[in-house]
VOBA-1610 file (N, C-alpha, C; in pm, whole numbers, padded with zeros to 5 digits, always signed):
BEGIN
Unk-00768-00718+00320Unk-00744-00847+00345Unk-00636-00908+00314Unk-00546-00976+00465Unk-00425-01048+00453Unk-00508-01220+00468Unk-00448-01305+00310Unk-00452-01402+00313Unk-00375-01487+00312Unk-00346-01575+00408Unk-00231-01692+00456Unk-00209-01829+00403Unk-00171-01865+00308Unk-00201-02041+00308Unk-00086-02092+00455Unk-00141-02243+00452Unk-00019-02299+00566Unk+00007-02425+00549Unk-00122-02448+00439Unk-00076-02591+00412Unk-00185-02711+00462Unk-00122-02842+00499Unk-00156-02934+00581Unk-00220-02926+00710Unk-00348-02930+00747Unk-00362-02958+00909Unk-00440-03082+00961Unk-00418-03110+01085Unk-00460-03253+01126Unk-00610-03182+01156Unk-00728-03131+01065Unk-00833-03094+01178Unk-00927-03134+01042Unk-01065-03217+01131Unk-01170-03224+01092Unk-01285-03120+01033Unk-01418-03163+01000Unk-01519-03076+00970Unk-01559-03006+01064Unk-01569-03007+01188Unk-01579-02936+01280Unk-01450-02926+01352Unk-01430-02764+01392Unk-01339-02742+01453Unk-01397-02590+01519Unk-01285-02541+01622Unk-01287-02462+01689Unk-01195-02330+01688Unk-01203-02229+01715Unk-01092-02148+01680Unk-00946-02198+01786Unk-00978-02293+01842Unk-00872-02324+01965Unk-00776-02433+01905Unk-00903-02495+01848Unk-00849-02622+01759Unk-00762-02552+01612Unk-00753-02479+01572Unk-00707-02474+01439Unk-00582-02387+01485Unk-00571-02339+01558Unk-00439-02294+01617Unk-00379-02355+01669Unk-00419-02431+01754Unk-00326-02630+01812Unk-00280-02680+01696Unk-00359-02674+01587Unk-00298-02757+01477Unk-00206-02706+01402Unk-00133-02585+01401Unk-00033-02499+01357Unk+00061-02554+01414Unk+00197-02642+01268Unk+00329-02649+01302Unk+00359-02533+01395Unk+00477-02498+01430Unk+00595-02428+01416Unk+00624-02383+01260Unk+00640-02427+01188Unk+00663-02390+01056Unk+00583-02305+01033Unk+00456-02361+01065Unk+00305-02307+00998Unk+00277-02115+01047Unk+00331-02175+01223Unk+00325-02033+01305Unk+00428-01913+01226Unk+00560-01955+01227Unk+00615-01880+01169Unk+00543-01801+01025Unk+00513-01911+00930Unk+00488-01856+00830Unk+00367-01743+00837Unk+00265-01750+00987Unk+00180-01638+00987Unk+00311-01489+01011Unk+00366-01553+01159Unk+00440-01416+01143Unk+00507-01386+01049Unk+00565-01435+00977Unk+00639-01395+00834Unk+00562-01295+00769Unk+00402-01263+00781Unk+00353-01222+00709Unk+00328-01108+00807Unk+00355-00947+00731Unk+00352-00805+00819Unk+00194-00821+00826Unk+00128-00803+00922Unk-00014-00735+00969Unk-00029-00679+01105Unk-00124-00622+01101Unk-00177-00488+01198Unk-00264-00560+01308Unk-00298-00542+01372Unk-00375-00498+01525Unk-00480-00513+01385Unk-00518-00422+01372Unk-00696-00443+01321Unk-00684-00484+01180Unk-00566-00566+01138Unk-00632-00637+00981Unk-00692-00744+00967Unk-00776-00747+00913Unk-00835-00922+00862Unk-00755-00980+00827Unk-00787-01099+00861Unk-00667-01221+00825Unk-00774-01306+00796Unk-00682-01378+00702Unk-00755-01526+00628Unk-00633-01636+00633Unk-00647-01733+00720Unk-00561-01835+00703Unk-00656-01988+00661Unk-00575-02020+00544Unk-00615-02135+00481Unk-00551-02215+00527Unk-00629-02379+00497Unk-00515-02489+00511Unk-00626-02585+00470Unk-00580-02703+00446Unk-00597-02825+00407Unk-00617-02946+00520Unk-00726-02980+00550Unk-00791-03037+00655Unk-00832-03182+00585Unk-00841-03310+00706Unk-00848-03389+00716Unk-00937-03464+00514Unk-01047-03350+00581Unk-01167-03387+00480Unk-01172-03243+00326Unk-01128-03197+00292Unk-01105-03071+00291Unk-01050-02922+00309Unk-01094-02812+00251Unk-01029-02706+00286Unk-01114-02637+00374Unk-01033-02562+00497Unk-01057-02493+00595Unk-01016-02380+00630Unk-01076-02310+00679Unk-00996-02166+00680Unk-01053-02124+00794Unk-00954-01981+00843Unk-01037-01958+01012Unk-01021-01760+00973Unk-01106-01734+00971Unk-01156-01529+00938Unk-01138-01452+01056Unk-01026-01428+01080Unk-01020-01316+01174Unk-00951-01229+01208Unk-00929-01127+01298Unk-00845-00994+01258Unk-00723-01035+01372Unk-00649-00938+01358Unk-00478-00955+01381Unk-00540-00929+01530Unk-00597-00922+01605Unk-00568-00831+01739Unk-00608-00989+01818Unk-00747-01048+01776Unk-00745-01219+01790Unk-00665-01310+01790Unk-00616-01314+01661Unk-00527-01396+01640Unk-00365-01361+01736Unk-00344-01242+01780Unk-00201-01199+01844Unk-00257-01261+01935Unk-00385-01263+01999Unk-00421-01336+02175Unk-00436-01441+02176Unk-00446-01526+02063Unk-00445-01678+02032Unk-00305-01741+02001Unk-00234-01683+01961Unk-00108-01698+01918Unk+00002-01701+01988Unk-00015-01615+02120Unk+00067-01540+02216Unk+00112-01743+02305Unk+00012-01780+02307Unk-00020-01924+02418Unk+00066-02085+02352Unk+00079-02030+02224Unk+00186-02191+02144Unk+00300-02173+02177
//
């Protein structure tokens, strides 16, 4: 599993996969791409939301699909 910390995100407690991806800044997106991961990799992205810790547990393939639209 690859763990990537992205820092502060403008997210509440209830969010979707798309909300999480859309809340990422350009610097945070660059940080994610800087980590080497494969399409089969398990990835956990951790951030600080408006009310505490938020995370997205995904695979490289899904993350790649969603990140291409940013």
